[in-house]
C-alpha positions in Angstrom: 6.5 -20.1 -25.0 7.1 -16.6 -23.9 7.5 -15.7 -20.4 7.2 -12.4 -18.6 8.8 -14.0 -15.3 12.3 -13.6 -14.5 14.7 -14.5 -12.1 18.6 -14.3 -11.7 20.0 -17.6 -10.8 21.3 -16.4 -7.2 17.5 -17.2 -5.8 18.5 -20.2 -6.0 21.0 -20.1 -3.0 17.7 -19.0 -0.9 15.0 -20.8 0.6 12.5 -18.4 -0.2 13.7 -18.8 -3.6 13.3 -22.2 -4.3 9.5 -21.8 -2.8 8.9 -19.6 -5.8 10.1 -21.8 -8.1 7.8 -24.4 -7.1 5.2 -22.3 -8.4 6.4 -20.5 -11.6 8.2 -23.0 -13.8 7.8 -21.0 -16.6 10.8 -17.8 -16.4 13.7 -16.5 -18.2 17.3 -16.5 -16.1 19.1 -13.1 -16.2 22.6 -12.1 -14.9 21.3 -9.2 -12.7 18.5 -6.4 -11.9 19.8 -4.5 -14.2 20.3 -6.8 -17.1 16.2 -7.2 -16.4 15.6 -3.5 -16.3 17.4 -3.3 -19.8 15.4 -5.9 -21.6 12.4 -4.0 -20.2 13.6 -0.8 -21.5 14.5 -2.4 -24.7 11.2 -3.6 -25.1 9.6 0.3 -25.2 6.7 -0.6 -23.3 4.6 2.0 -21.2 4.6 2.0 -17.4 1.3 0.1 -17.2 2.8 -2.5 -20.0 5.3 -3.2 -17.9 3.5 -4.2 -14.6 3.3 -7.6 -16.4 6.4 -8.2 -15.8 8.3 -9.9 -13.0 11.4 -10.3 -11.5 12.4 -12.3 -8.6 16.3 -11.7 -7.4 18.9 -11.0 -4.3 18.3 -7.8 -2.5 21.9 -5.8 -2.1 20.5 -3.0 -0.2 19.3 -2.4 3.1 15.3 -3.6 3.5 14.1 -1.4 6.3 13.4 2.2 5.4 12.3 5.1 7.4 9.2 6.6 6.0 10.2 10.0 4.6 7.9 13.2 6.1 8.3 17.1 5.3 9.9 18.4 8.7 6.5 20.4 8.6 4.3 17.6 8.4 3.0 16.0 11.7 4.2 12.6 12.7 2.1 9.7 11.3 2.0 6.2 12.7 3.7 4.5 9.4 7.8 5.2 10.9 9.2 2.8 8.8 8.3 0.1 5.7 10.0 -2.9 4.3 10.7 -3.1 0.9 11.1 -7.0 0.1 9.1 -6.1 -2.8 9.1 -2.8 -5.1 6.5 -1.9 -6.8 2.2 -3.5 -7.6 0.5 -5.0 -10.8 -2.2 -2.7 -9.4 -2.9 0.1 -11.7 -4.2 2.9 -9.8 -3.9 6.3 -11.7 -2.7 8.2 -8.9 0.2 5.7 -7.6 3.0 7.7 -6.0 4.8 4.5 -7.3 4.8 5.6 -10.8 7.1 8.5 -10.1 9.2 6.9 -7.6 10.4 4.0 -9.8 11.8 4.4 -13.3 9.3 1.6 -14.4 6.1 0.0 -13.7 7.9 -4.0 -13.4 7.1 -6.2 -9.5 10.4 -7.3 -7.9 10.4 -9.6 -5.1 13.8 -10.2 -3.1 13.9 -13.5 -1.7 17.1 -13.0 0.8 14.2 -12.5 3.3 16.7 -14.0 5.7 18.9 -11.1 5.7 15.4 -8.8 5.8 15.0 -10.4 9.6 18.4 -9.9 10.5 18.7 -6.6 9.3 14.8 -6.1 12.0 16.8 -8.3 14.7 18.9 -5.1 15.3 16.2 -2.6 15.3 14.9 -1.8 18.9 11.3 -1.4 18.9 9.2 0.8 20.9 5.9 0.1 20.0 6.5 2.1 16.4 4.4 0.3 13.4 6.4 -1.1 10.4 4.1 -1.4 7.1 4.9 -3.8 4.3 2.5 -2.1 2.1 4.1 1.3 1.2 6.0 0.4 -2.2 3.6 -2.6 -2.9 0.6 -4.2 -1.7 1.4 -6.5 0.7 -0.9 -9.2 0.0 -1.9 -9.1 -4.1 1.4 -11.7 -5.0 1.2 -13.8 -1.6 -0.4 -16.8 -3.1 3.1 -16.7 -5.1 5.4 -15.4 -2.4 4.1 -16.5 0.7 5.5 -14.0 2.5 2.7 -13.1 4.5 3.3 -16.6 6.6 7.2 -15.3 6.8 6.5 -12.0 8.7 3.7 -13.0 10.7 6.2 -16.1 11.9 9.0 -13.3 12.9 6.8 -10.1 14.1 4.6 -12.6 16.4 8.0 -12.7 18.4 8.2 -8.8 18.4 6.1 -7.3 20.6 7.9 -4.3 20.7 6.6 -3.5 16.7 3.6 -3.6 15.0 3.3 -4.6 11.5 1.0 -3.7 9.2 -0.1 -5.2 6.1 -2.0 -3.0 3.6 -3.7 -4.3 0.8 -6.4 -2.9 -2.0 -6.7 -6.6 -2.5 -9.0 -9.7 -1.9 -5.9 -11.9 -1.4 -6.3 -12.8 2.4 -6.3 -17.1 2.3 -3.0 -17.6 3.7 -3.7 -15.0 6.6 -6.8 -16.8 7.2 -4.6 -20.0 8.0 -2.5 -18.4 10.2 -2.9 -17.8 14.3 -3.6 -14.1 15.0 -1.5 -12.0 17.1 -1.8 -8.3 18.6 0.7 -6.7 16.9 -0.3 -7.8 13.6 -2.4 -5.3 11.9 -3.9 -5.5 8.2 -5.3 -2.6 6.9 -7.5 -2.0 3.5 -7.1 0.9 1.5 -11.3 1.7 0.4 -12.8 4.3 -1.7 -16.2 4.4 -3.0 -17.2 2.4 -6.0 -17.3 5.4 -8.5 -13.2 6.0 -7.5 -12.6 2.4 -7.7 -14.2 2.2 -11.0 -12.4 5.2 -12.6 -9.2 5.5 -10.5 -7.7 2.2 -9.2 -7.7 0.0 -12.3 -7.3 -4.1 -11.6 -8.2 -3.5 -7.6 -10.7 -5.4 -5.9 -14.3 -4.1 -5.6 -15.4 -2.1 -2.7 -17.4 -5.0 -2.1 -14.8 -7.8 -2.1 -12.2 -5.5 0.3 -15.3 -5.3 2.8 -15.9 -9.0 2.9 -11.7 -9.6 3.5 -11.5 -7.5 6.0 -14.5 -8.8 7.8 -13.5 -12.2 7.3 -10.1 -11.3 8.6 -12.2 -10.1 11.9 -14.0 -12.9 12.5 -10.6 -15.1 12.2 -9.1 -12.7 15.0 -7.4 -9.6 13.3 -7.4 -5.9 14.0 -8.4 -4.1 10.9 -7.1 -0.4 10.2 -9.1 1.1 7.7 -7.3 3.5 5.3 -9.5 6.3 3.1 -6.3 8.0 1.3 -6.2 9.7 -1.1 -9.7 11.1 -1.3 -10.7 12.9 -4.2 -12.6 15.4 -4.6 -15.2 14.0 -7.2 -18.2 15.4 -8.1 -21.1 15.3 -4.7 -17.7 13.4 -2.9 -19.6 14.5 0.6 -22.2 12.3 -0.3 -20.1 9.4 -1.5 -17.6 9.2 1.2 -20.0 9.8 4.2 -22.0 6.7 2.6 -18.5 5.1 2.5 -17.9 5.6 6.2 -21.6 4.3 6.8 -20.9 1.1 5.2 -17.7 0.3 6.8 -19.1 1.3 10.1 -22.4 -1.0 9.9 -20.5 -4.0 8.0 -17.4 -4.2 10.5 -17.1 -5.1 13.9 -16.2 -1.8 15.4 -14.4 -3.6 18.5 -12.0 -4.7 15.5 -11.1 -1.4 13.8 -7.5 -0.7 15.2 -7.3 3.2 13.7 -8.6 5.1 10.9 -5.9 6.9 8.7 -7.1 9.7 6.0 -5.2 11.4 3.4 -6.6 13.8 0.5 -4.8 13.0 -3.2 -1.6 14.8 -3.5 0.8 14.1 -6.7 4.6 15.6 -7.7 4.3 17.0 -11.2 6.2 14.3 -12.8 3.7 11.9 -11.6 0.8 13.8 -13.5 2.9 14.2 -16.2 3.2 10.3 -16.5 -0.1 9.8 -16.5 -1.2 11.8 -19.0 1.2 10.0 -21.5 -0.6 7.3 -21.4 -4.0 7.7 -20.6 -6.4 10.1 -20.5 -8.2 10.5 -17.4 -10.1 13.6 -15.1 -8.3 13.1 -11.8 -6.2 16.3 -12.4 -9.1 18.7 -13.7 -9.6 20.5 -10.1 -7.8 23.6 -9.3 -4.7 22.4 -6.7 -2.0 24.4 -5.1 1.6 23.2 -4.8 2.1 22.8 -0.9 5.5 22.9 1.1 6.4 19.8 -0.1 6.4 20.4 -3.5 3.3 18.2 -4.6 0.0 19.5 -6.0 -2.8 18.8 -3.6 -5.8 20.6 -3.3 -6.7 24.0 -1.1 -6.6 23.5 2.2 -10.4 24.5 3.3 -11.4 21.5 0.9 -8.9 19.0 2.5 -9.9 20.3 5.7 -13.8 19.6 5.3 -13.2 16.7 3.3 -11.7 15.4 6.5 -13.9 16.7 8.6 -17.0 15.5 7.2 -15.4 12.0 7.2 -14.3 12.1 11.0 -17.6 13.3 12.0 -19.7 10.5 10.3 -16.9 8.2 12.0 -17.5 9.8 15.9 -21.6 8.9 15.2 -20.1 5.4 15.7 -17.6 5.0 18.2 -14.3 6.8 19.7 -11.5 5.6 17.0 -8.3 6.4 17.1 -8.1 9.0 13.8 -5.1 9.9 11.7 -4.1 12.3 9.0 -1.4 11.8 6.1 1.0 14.3 5.3 -0.8 17.3 6.8 0.9 19.6 9.0 -0.1 19.7 13.0 -2.2 22.9 12.1 -4.9 20.8 9.4 -4.5 17.6 12.5 -5.6 20.6 15.1 -8.8 22.2 13.3 -10.0 18.5 11.9 -9.3 16.5 15.1 -10.8 19.2 17.8 
């Protein structure tokens, strides 16, 4: 029977590889990641079709990466991220991974003991390490069980904060684990209109809120991420209503922080998306920013952020930060 699951033989030498093979019985074996990518290329699939293909293999390079930030931008919380998993089966039209990787397939690296050995050498100062920057942290947790491994490691690393980040509702394994103050679960929230138009295969807003609420009840702190904010018709009404809904549904005392960001993308991403689907995502007039990415004019961005900040601040004094913005924008919005 045809399968979209691939492995390299060396995963059998690793505990996590053996665990995964107990769950996926039907798979093909390839010699290397390069061979897998060659097979993908020969199939002449679209990026979105490639999202249905999966490889489990062994990583040769580093797992801990520094988050690239243009020198003109104010420092953000996610200083580092983990790359044990590349790409995401969800299909957000605006996702920068479309232009970051040369393919859409999901790749998981099973040699996580090497990742933890690498982390042992990293002396923390309370900074955040995200495991949801080049992937969705939880969408395949039922197969990989990675949340268990990460929590078990980071519970002993009080010098670091681990952030899971997701648009899924796949929280069952987290609910079986003890919560720790340095473990944060962040959800990207969007108005339902945005989810329906641009965030395909993701959990609905209702499901995301329900998942976040269950985690709070279990003891976890939650991060709210509204990024990217998209300039849809009646945008202010939609996003203010989203903020009100979140504040009404969630335990405000267990909201660790709120991160906001506006739509931004490379010209390469725009071209790749429009080759595969029709979308109105790029209809707004945008300007090229100092980092070379297209984004809304600063007046629009300031208005977007200010409106949301004002709505959130009705409910309490939350830690709010902006993603990929210059310091003068922060000062204008978070005054």
